[in-house]
N, C-alpha and C positions, 0 to 999 in steps of 0.2 A: 091788333098787330101793327107794327110799324112797316115801312116800305120794304126794308130788307127781309123781314120775316115773311112778308107776302111773296117776294121774289123767290126765296128759298123754298117755300111751300109749293109754288107753281112749278119750279124747275124739278123738284123731287117728284111731284105728281106726274109730270110729263114723262120722266124717265121710268118711273115704276109701272106706269100703265102702258109703256112702250108706244105712246102717242108721239114722243119725240122723234124727229127725223134728222138726217144728216145736215150739218155737222154735229156730232155728239161727242161727249156729253153736252147738254145745253146749258149747264151751269155757267153763269157769267155772260150769257149771250141773250140777244133777242131770239127766242127759241123757234127753230123750224119745227113744223108739225105735220103729221099725216092729215091731209085734207086742205093744205095750203093752196093748192091749185084750184080746188073747188071754190074756196073762199074768194080767190082772185077773180074767177069767172063771175061769181055773184056780184062782186064789186063793179066789174066791167059792164054789168047789165043796168046799173043805176043811171038815172038822168044826169046826176052830177058828174059822173065819169064821161058819159056820152057827149055832153056839151063842152067839156073842158078841152082847151087847146094846148095848155101847158100844165103838166102834172109833175109835182115834186114828190119823189119816192125815196124812202130811206134805202141804204145800200145793203141791208141784211138779207140773209138767205130766204126767210119765209115770204118775202115780198118780191122774189125774183120773177115769179109768174106775173105779178102786177106790172113790173117794169116791161116785161115782154108784151103784154097786152096793150100797154100805152103805145109802144112803138108799132105794134101790129095794126093798131087803129089809125096810124098816121099822125099821132099827136107828138108834141115835143116833150121829152123826158128830161127833167132836171134831177140830178143825183149828186149829193155831196160826197167828197172824199171821206172814207171812213175815219171817224174821230176828228174830222175837220183838220186833217194833217196837210191838206192842200186845197186846190180850188174846187169849185163846183164843176160838174160836167153837164153839158147840154147835148142831147142826142136827138136826131131825127133823120129819116131817110137812110137808116142802117138796118142790117140784118137783125130782126127782133130777138131771135133766140140767142145768137152769139153775143149781142150787145147788152143783154139783160143780166149777164153775170158780172161779178166784180172785176174780173180780168177783162171782160168784154167792154164794159162802159169806160174803163180807164184807157182801153186801146182805141175804141171807135168814137168816144165822146170828144167834143170840143171843150178844152179847158177854158173856163171863162172867169173873169174877175167879178167881184160883187157888183161892179158898175155895169156889167153886161147881162146881169140876170134879168130875164123877162118877167112880166107880171104872171103870177101863178093862179090858176083857176081851181086847183084841187091839190090838197096836201095829203099824202099817205104816210103814216108813221108806223113803226114797228112797236110792239108792246110785249111786256112780260105778263101783265094782268090789266084788266079793265073792269069797270062797273057799268051797269046798265044806265047809270046817270051820266056817264061820260068821263069819269075820273080814270086816270091811266098812270101806270108806272112802267118805266123802261128798265134797262139793266143797271141803272144807277150812275151813269157817267154824265148824263144831262145833255147829250148832243142833240137830241130832237128839240129840246127846249132852246138851245143856243141857235140852231138852224132857223127855227121859227122866229125867234127874237130878232135875228139879223134881217130876215125877210120882212118882218113887220116894220122895223126901223127904216128899211129902204122903200117902204110903200109897195112892196111886191105882193103882199097879202094884207087882208084887213079882217075886221071882226066877222064879216059875212063869208069869208073864204072857207068852204067846208073842209073839215079835217076828218079823215077816215083811218081806220086800222083794220087789219085782218088778223084774226087769232083763232085758236081752237076754242070750242065752247067750254072746255075744261079750264080755260084761262079767265073766265068771267067770275068775279068775286063780289061779295056784298059791300065791301067798304075799302076805300083807299084814301089815306090822308093826303092833303095837297097843300102846296105853297102858292104864292102869287105868281111865280114864274112857271108853274106846271101848265102844260097845254092840254085842255080838255078835248075830247073827240066828239064829233057830231054823229058819226056813223061807225058802227061796229059790224063787221061781216065775219061770220064763222062758216064752218062747213055745213051748218044746219040752217042758219037764219041771218036776216038783215035786221039790225037794231038801230033805230033812230033814237038817239039818247035824249033829244030835246033839252040839252044841257042849258042851264040858266047862268052858268059861270061865265064871266068875261074871259076872253083870251088875253094872254100877256100882250101888253102894248109895245113891248120892245125889250131891250136888255136892262136888267136890273143889276147894275154893277156892284151894288153893296152886297149882293149874294155871291159874287165871284171873287175867289181868292186870287192873289197874285200868281200862285202856283198853277191854278187852273188856266189862267190866261197864258202863262209861259208854256204850258204843256199843250196848248191848242193853237198851232201856228196860224190858221186862217182867222181865228178870233182875234189874236194878237195883231195880225196885219190889219184887220178891219178897224180895230180900235185906234191903232197908230195912224192909219190913213184918215180917219175921221176926227183925229186929234182928241180922242177921248182919254188916251194915255200917252205919256211921253216915250 
């Protein structure tokens, strides 16, 4: 199966089994699922989470509880604008429940430029499917990869920065093809278990511009701004 076939299979499975949760249908999304809050609580019990001071979390619905727990524990939360249409948001000392939603973090978060991004201790990504070896596929637009690549270029994450995802156990598959820019995960947390992947794949070292079309750059304002500011494009 190629990546899109894997996505379609998982989206269909989540809908047909009624494991999918709001917003539905989950096709084309990082799918929300029944048990997402349990998975978030399990993630928050891990030493990587407990010792982290700054946690970067994707803005999607299934990770809302993760964002809430980051704030509830008094940590700093870094969230990108959906689809990198604007800046990153940095949140701390705000109402955890209100600020964990998309409307909440855009309202209560401080908009920061890439120059103001703090060093990140833990990265949490959303996934459509994962393997127990740490391979991952998102919804197909590449934003988790771009966000990680920018943070890596800035020196805000490194090879040892743990990357975690929360998914339903039904989203675990046997095989996912990968490219050099794909971000492997170190920790998978489901409603049932915690999986340490012990991945041997290297994480992307930065942006691989040869894989980015001009259209992709033009359609991603934050990425375009970053590349212009760093004189990578005119």
